[in-house]
C-alpha positions in Angstrom: -24.7 -31.5 -21.0 -24.1 -28.4 -23.0 -24.7 -28.5 -26.8 -23.4 -26.1 -29.4 -24.6 -26.2 -33.0 -23.6 -24.0 -35.9 -26.3 -23.4 -38.5 -27.2 -21.1 -41.3 -30.0 -18.8 -40.3 -33.3 -19.2 -42.1 -34.6 -15.9 -40.7 -33.2 -12.8 -39.0 -32.1 -13.3 -35.3 -30.6 -11.1 -32.6 -27.4 -12.3 -30.8 -28.3 -13.0 -27.2 -25.0 -11.5 -26.0 -24.1 -8.6 -28.2 -27.6 -7.8 -29.3 -26.6 -7.4 -32.9 -28.6 -8.5 -35.9 -27.9 -11.9 -37.5 -29.2 -11.6 -41.0 -30.9 -14.5 -42.9 -28.3 -16.8 -44.6 -25.6 -16.0 -42.1 -23.9 -18.7 -39.9 -24.8 -18.5 -36.2 -24.6 -20.6 -33.1 -27.4 -22.3 -31.0 -26.3 -22.9 -27.5 -27.9 -24.9 -24.7 -26.2 -25.2 -21.3 -28.4 -28.2 -20.4 -31.2 -30.0 -22.2 -33.7 -28.2 -20.0 -32.2 -24.7 -20.4 -33.5 -22.2 -23.0 -31.6 -21.9 -26.3 -29.3 -19.0 -26.7 -28.8 -17.5 -30.2 -25.2 -16.3 -30.7 -23.3 -14.7 -33.5 -20.1 -16.4 -34.6 -18.0 -14.0 -32.4 -19.7 -15.3 -29.3 -18.6 -18.9 -29.4 -18.8 -20.1 -25.7 -15.5 -21.0 -24.0 -15.1 -24.2 -22.0 -15.9 -22.4 -18.7 -19.3 -21.5 -20.2 -19.9 -25.0 -21.6 -20.3 -26.8 -18.3 -23.1 -26.8 -15.7 -20.6 -27.7 -13.0 -19.6 -24.8 -10.9 -16.3 -26.4 -10.0 -15.3 -27.2 -13.6 -16.4 -23.7 -14.7 -14.0 -22.2 -12.1 -11.1 -24.4 -13.1 -11.6 -23.8 -16.9 -11.9 -20.1 -16.2 -8.4 -20.2 -14.6 -7.1 -21.9 -17.8 -8.7 -19.3 -20.0 -7.4 -16.4 -17.9 -3.9 -17.7 -18.1 -4.2 -18.3 -21.9 -5.4 -14.7 -22.3 -2.3 -13.5 -20.4 0.3 -15.2 -22.7 2.6 -12.4 -23.8 4.7 -10.2 -21.4 6.3 -12.3 -18.7 5.0 -10.0 -16.0 1.4 -10.5 -17.1 1.9 -14.3 -17.2 3.4 -14.4 -13.7 0.5 -12.4 -12.3 -2.1 -14.6 -14.1 -0.4 -17.7 -12.8 -0.5 -16.4 -9.2 -4.2 -15.5 -9.6 -4.9 -18.9 -11.0 -3.0 -20.6 -8.1 -5.1 -18.6 -5.6 -8.4 -19.4 -7.4 -7.6 -23.1 -7.6 -6.8 -23.2 -3.9 -10.1 -21.6 -3.1 -11.9 -24.0 -5.5 -10.2 -27.0 -3.8 -11.3 -25.7 -0.4 -14.9 -25.3 -1.6 -14.9 -28.9 -2.9 -13.7 -30.1 0.5 -16.4 -28.2 2.3 -19.0 -29.8 0.0 -17.5 -33.3 0.8 -17.6 -32.5 4.6 -21.3 -31.5 4.2 -22.1 -34.7 2.3 -20.3 -36.8 4.9 -22.5 -35.4 7.7 -25.5 -37.0 6.0 -23.8 -40.0 4.3 -21.2 -41.5 6.6 -19.9 -43.8 3.8 -20.0 -41.1 1.2 -21.8 -41.2 -2.1 -21.0 -40.8 -5.9 -21.0 -37.0 -5.5 -18.4 -37.0 -2.8 -16.2 -39.4 -4.9 -16.4 -37.0 -7.9 -15.4 -34.1 -5.6 -12.5 -36.1 -4.3 -11.3 -36.6 -7.9 -11.7 -32.9 -8.6 -9.6 -32.0 -5.5 -6.8 -34.4 -6.6 -6.7 -33.0 -10.1 -7.0 -29.4 -9.0 -4.2 -29.8 -6.4 -2.0 -31.5 -9.0 -2.7 -28.7 -11.6 -2.0 -26.1 -8.9 1.4 -27.7 -8.4 2.1 -27.5 -12.1 1.2 -23.8 -12.2 3.4 -23.1 -9.1 6.4 -24.8 -10.8 5.7 -22.8 -14.0 5.5 -19.6 -12.1 8.9 -20.3 -10.5 10.3 -21.0 -13.9 8.9 -17.7 -15.3 10.3 -15.7 -12.4 13.8 -17.1 -13.3 13.2 -16.3 -17.0 12.2 -12.8 -16.0 15.6 -12.3 -14.4 17.3 -13.7 -17.5 15.4 -11.2 -19.7 17.2 -8.2 -18.0 18.6 -6.3 -21.0 21.8 -5.3 -19.1 22.5 -8.9 -18.1 21.9 -10.2 -21.7 24.2 -7.5 -23.2 27.0 -8.3 -20.7 26.8 -12.0 -21.6 26.8 -11.3 -25.3 29.8 -9.0 -25.0 31.7 -11.6 -23.0 30.8 -14.4 -25.4 31.8 -12.4 -28.5 34.7 -10.4 -27.0 37.1 -11.3 -29.8 34.7 -10.5 -32.6 33.8 -7.2 -31.0 37.5 -6.2 -30.8 38.0 -7.1 -34.4 35.0 -5.0 -35.4 33.0 -8.0 -36.8 30.2 -7.2 -34.3 29.2 -3.6 -33.8 26.7 -2.0 -31.5 23.8 -2.4 -33.9 24.5 -6.1 -34.2 24.7 -6.4 -30.4 21.2 -4.8 -30.1 19.9 -7.4 -32.6 21.4 -10.2 -30.6 19.9 -8.8 -27.4 16.4 -8.8 -29.1 16.9 -12.3 -30.4 17.8 -13.5 -26.9 14.8 -11.8 -25.4 12.5 -13.3 -28.0 14.0 -16.8 -27.4 13.5 -16.5 -23.6 9.9 -15.3 -24.2 9.3 -18.3 -26.4 10.5 -20.5 -23.6 8.2 -18.9 -21.1 5.2 -19.3 -23.4 6.0 -22.9 -24.0 6.3 -23.5 -20.2 2.8 -22.0 -19.7 1.3 -24.0 -22.5 2.8 -27.2 -21.3 1.4 -26.6 -17.8 -2.1 -25.9 -19.0 -2.1 -29.1 -21.0 -1.6 -31.1 -17.8 -5.2 -30.4 -16.5 -6.8 -33.8 -16.2 -10.5 -32.7 -15.9 
């Protein structure tokens, strides 16, 4: 099991990742992937992510998908691409788990605890993949809604009388367009965040 401790240095260290000096009296991190692995000395900028905090190859791959999608949150196009990459990676990970189960069953006809864990992983991974596929579909619809020409047309139609009376001018329409785009972007980010929260492993 990985351990991560934050301490104040009693002497000067060198960060294992960035190779920068950690001066005496500065906070730093001591990281062990397992109780038998060597200790890594890290600066505070190198805090391990969940994918680096597990010795399980399967969990590392799944957590890596989550991290990649989290890093993409922003432009809708980037999120859609990250979701598709994540879906593909999860499918590959699920297939790898099944291959491991098949290999185990060749030697243990009734299975063993390892195969049961892998079965649980497959169920959770496939369920999570479905969540990401649904989210991707939602974002593709939102991407269409963010078309500036479409938004402007809707705003002009909804505010036709105010525009004719001069209560809403072109500058105000531009502001309304930006507000609508920001609102849609917020909805897409919320959709992605909600999907990521549904990972059960």
